[in-house]
Structures are given as structure tokens and as C-alpha cells.
C-alpha positions as a Markdown table, in Angstrom:
| # | Residue | x | y | z |
|---|---|---|---|---|
| 1 | Met | 2.8 | -8.8 | -17.9 |
| 2 | Gly | 1.8 | -5.9 | -20.0 |
| 3 | Lys | 3.4 | -4.0 | -22.4 |
| 4 | Gly | 6.3 | -1.3 | -21.3 |
| 5 | Thr | 6.7 | -3.1 | -17.8 |
| 6 | Thr | 10.3 | -3.2 | -16.4 |
| 7 | Phe | 12.0 | -4.6 | -13.7 |
| 8 | Arg | 15.6 | -5.0 | -12.1 |
| 9 | Lys | 17.3 | -8.0 | -10.7 |
| 10 | Gly | 15.8 | -10.6 | -8.2 |
| 11 | Phe | 12.3 | -10.2 | -9.7 |
| 12 | Ser | 10.8 | -13.3 | -8.1 |
| 13 | Val | 7.3 | -14.7 | -8.6 |
| 14 | Met | 6.3 | -17.6 | -7.0 |
| 15 | Ile | 2.7 | -19.3 | -8.4 |
| 16 | Gly | 0.9 | -22.0 | -6.8 |
| 17 | Asp | -1.4 | -24.5 | -8.4 |
| 18 | Gln | -4.5 | -22.2 | -8.6 |
| 19 | Gly | -2.4 | -19.1 | -8.1 |
| 20 | Lys | -2.4 | -16.3 | -10.9 |
| 21 | Val | -0.2 | -12.9 | -11.1 |
| 22 | His | -1.5 | -10.3 | -13.3 |
| 23 | Ile | 0.6 | -7.2 | -14.1 |
| 24 | Gly | -0.4 | -4.1 | -16.2 |
| 25 | Arg | 1.2 | -2.0 | -18.5 |
| 26 | Asn | 4.0 | 0.3 | -17.9 |
| 27 | Cys | 4.7 | -0.9 | -14.4 |
| 28 | Phe | 8.3 | -0.8 | -13.0 |
| 29 | Phe | 9.7 | -3.2 | -10.4 |
| 30 | Asn | 12.9 | -2.2 | -8.3 |
| 31 | Asn | 15.4 | -4.5 | -7.4 |
| 32 | Tyr | 14.4 | -7.7 | -5.4 |
| 33 | Leu | 10.7 | -7.6 | -5.5 |
| 34 | Ser | 9.2 | -11.0 | -4.3 |
| 35 | Ile | 5.2 | -12.0 | -5.2 |
| 36 | Ala | 3.6 | -15.1 | -3.8 |
| 37 | Ser | 0.3 | -16.3 | -5.3 |
| 38 | Met | -1.7 | -19.1 | -4.2 |
| 39 | Glu | -4.9 | -17.4 | -5.5 |
| 40 | Asn | -4.6 | -14.2 | -7.5 |
| 41 | Val | -2.6 | -10.9 | -7.0 |
| 42 | Asn | -3.2 | -8.3 | -9.7 |
| 43 | Ile | -1.1 | -5.0 | -10.1 |
| 44 | Asp | -2.6 | -2.8 | -12.5 |
| 45 | Asp | -1.2 | -0.2 | -15.4 |
| 46 | Gly | 1.4 | 2.5 | -14.3 |
| 47 | Thr | 2.3 | 1.2 | -10.8 |
| 48 | Ile | 5.8 | 1.6 | -9.6 |
| 49 | Val | 7.3 | -0.6 | -6.8 |
| 50 | Gly | 10.4 | -0.2 | -4.3 |
| 51 | Glu | 13.1 | -2.4 | -3.5 |
| 52 | Cys | 12.7 | -5.7 | -1.4 |
| 53 | Val | 9.0 | -5.5 | -1.8 |
| 54 | Lys | 7.0 | -8.2 | -0.6 |
| 55 | Ile | 3.8 | -9.4 | -1.8 |
| 56 | Tyr | 1.5 | -12.6 | -0.4 |
| 57 | Asp | -1.8 | -13.6 | -1.2 |
| 58 | His | -2.0 | -16.2 | 1.5 |
| 59 | Asn | -0.9 | -16.8 | 5.2 |
| 60 | His | -0.4 | -20.0 | 7.0 |
| 61 | Lys | -3.3 | -21.3 | 9.5 |
| 62 | Tyr | -1.8 | -21.5 | 13.0 |
| 63 | Ser | -4.9 | -23.0 | 14.9 |
| 64 | Asp | -4.1 | -26.3 | 16.1 |
| 65 | Met | -0.7 | -26.4 | 18.3 |
| 66 | Asn | -0.9 | -30.1 | 18.1 |
| 67 | Val | -0.2 | -30.1 | 14.5 |
| 68 | Pro | 3.0 | -28.8 | 12.6 |
| 69 | Leu | 2.9 | -25.1 | 11.4 |
| 70 | Lys | 3.8 | -26.0 | 7.8 |
| 71 | Asp | 1.0 | -29.0 | 7.8 |
| 72 | Gln | -2.0 | -26.8 | 8.6 |
| 73 | Gly | -2.4 | -25.5 | 5.2 |
| 74 | Tyr | -3.0 | -21.4 | 4.3 |
| 75 | Val | -5.8 | -18.9 | 4.5 |
| 76 | Ile | -5.8 | -17.5 | 1.1 |
| 77 | Ser | -7.6 | -14.0 | -0.3 |
| 78 | Pro | -6.5 | -12.0 | -3.3 |
| 79 | Val | -4.4 | -8.8 | -3.5 |
| 80 | Lys | -5.1 | -5.9 | -5.8 |
| 81 | Ile | -2.9 | -3.0 | -6.1 |
| 82 | Gly | -4.7 | 0.2 | -8.1 |
| 83 | Lys | -3.6 | 2.3 | -10.9 |
| 84 | Arg | -0.6 | 4.7 | -10.7 |
| 85 | Cys | 0.5 | 3.4 | -7.2 |
| 86 | Trp | 3.8 | 4.2 | -5.8 |
| 87 | Ile | 4.9 | 1.4 | -3.6 |
| 88 | Gly | 8.0 | 2.3 | -1.2 |
| 89 | Ser | 11.1 | 0.4 | -0.5 |
| 90 | Asn | 10.7 | -2.5 | 2.0 |
| 91 | Val | 6.6 | -2.7 | 1.8 |
| 92 | Val | 5.0 | -5.8 | 2.8 |
| 93 | Ile | 1.5 | -6.3 | 1.2 |
| 94 | Leu | -0.7 | -8.9 | 3.1 |
| 95 | Lys | -3.3 | -11.3 | 1.6 |
| 96 | Gly | -7.0 | -9.7 | 0.9 |
| 97 | Val | -5.8 | -6.2 | 0.6 |
| 98 | Thr | -7.1 | -3.8 | -2.1 |
| 99 | Ile | -5.0 | -0.8 | -2.6 |
| 100 | Gly | -7.0 | 1.9 | -4.7 |
| 101 | Asp | -5.6 | 4.2 | -7.8 |
| 102 | Asn | -3.3 | 6.8 | -6.7 |
| 103 | Cys | -2.0 | 5.6 | -3.7 |
| 104 | Val | 1.5 | 6.3 | -2.1 |
| 105 | Ile | 2.6 | 3.3 | 0.5 |
| 106 | Gly | 5.7 | 4.8 | 2.3 |
| 107 | Ala | 8.9 | 2.7 | 2.9 |
| 108 | Gly | 8.6 | 0.1 | 5.5 |
| 109 | Cys | 4.9 | -0.3 | 5.9 |
| 110 | Val | 3.0 | -3.0 | 6.5 |
| 111 | Ile | -0.2 | -3.3 | 4.6 |
| 112 | Tyr | -2.7 | -5.5 | 6.0 |
| 113 | Lys | -6.2 | -3.6 | 5.4 |
| 114 | Asp | -7.8 | -2.0 | 2.1 |
| 115 | Val | -6.1 | 1.6 | 1.5 |
| 116 | Ala | -8.6 | 3.8 | -0.1 |
| 117 | Ala | -7.8 | 5.5 | -3.6 |
| 118 | Asn | -5.8 | 8.7 | -3.5 |
| 119 | Ser | -4.3 | 7.9 | 0.0 |
| 120 | Val | -0.9 | 8.3 | 1.3 |
| 121 | Val | 0.1 | 5.7 | 3.9 |
| 122 | Ile | 3.2 | 6.3 | 6.4 |
| 123 | Asn | 5.0 | 4.6 | 8.8 |
| 124 | Lys | 4.8 | 6.7 | 11.2 |
| 125 | Gln | 7.2 | 5.8 | 14.0 |
| 126 | Ala | 8.7 | 8.0 | 16.9 |
| 127 | Gln | 12.5 | 8.2 | 16.1 |
| 128 | Ser | 14.2 | 8.5 | 19.1 |
| 129 | Ile | 18.2 | 10.0 | 19.5 |
| 130 | Thr | 19.8 | 9.5 | 22.4 |
| 131 | Leu | 23.4 | 11.5 | 22.5 |
| 132 | Ile | 26.3 | 9.8 | 24.7 |
């Protein structure tokens, strides 16, 4: 963990046998961040992370209906989050994703593909209001 990095309550990191987590300098993590690493999660300098964010560098395999899911192993691929990013509350970042420098990831997004540097990602859902 780099110099100047701070975090609030509920900071949870699970590191498997071959897992690694690197956190750069001057990062900030709000309440209830969860990182689970079986290979590598890298968060670069100056990134800030909102509440209840989940970061995973792996996912369960689920290819054989005759084998219990928990016994099928994992698909593993590293996660990299660039410099000076803002990850909003309740974001989920999945295996194999690279988020470039200077990105904003809006609240509630599920990131399952790479995000180019200097991008903004929002969870564009139509909000429907019905009057009674």
C-alpha cells in the first residue's frame, strides 16, 4: 500500500495463494470496499473509490452441470485500475478488466470490459415514475 493512501471502515482484502494486491500512493477508499485476488489486482496512484465497491480478478467456472459449482475451479485474469480514477459507489469490477488513467466510473456500474483512459462510464437506466 502506497504512502498517503487512506481507507475507512470495512476495508476487506482476500488474497489467495498466488494472489497479489498493489495499491499506489495517495489513494482513498470509502466504507466497505472488497477486493478478492487470486492473481493480481493493481490500483494506481491517486485513485479514489466510493462505498461498497467490489473488485474480483476471478470468477467461478460453470461448465459441467454434473459437478458442484464450488468444485469446478476458477477463471482468473488480472485487474488494473489506472492513475487518478474515480470509482463510484456500488461499482463491481470483474476479472480481466483494465481501466485507463483519469476515468470516472459512475455509481452502480458493472465493469466487465476494458475502459479507455480519460473515459466516463455511466449506468444509463431509464427511470420510470408512476403516479398513483
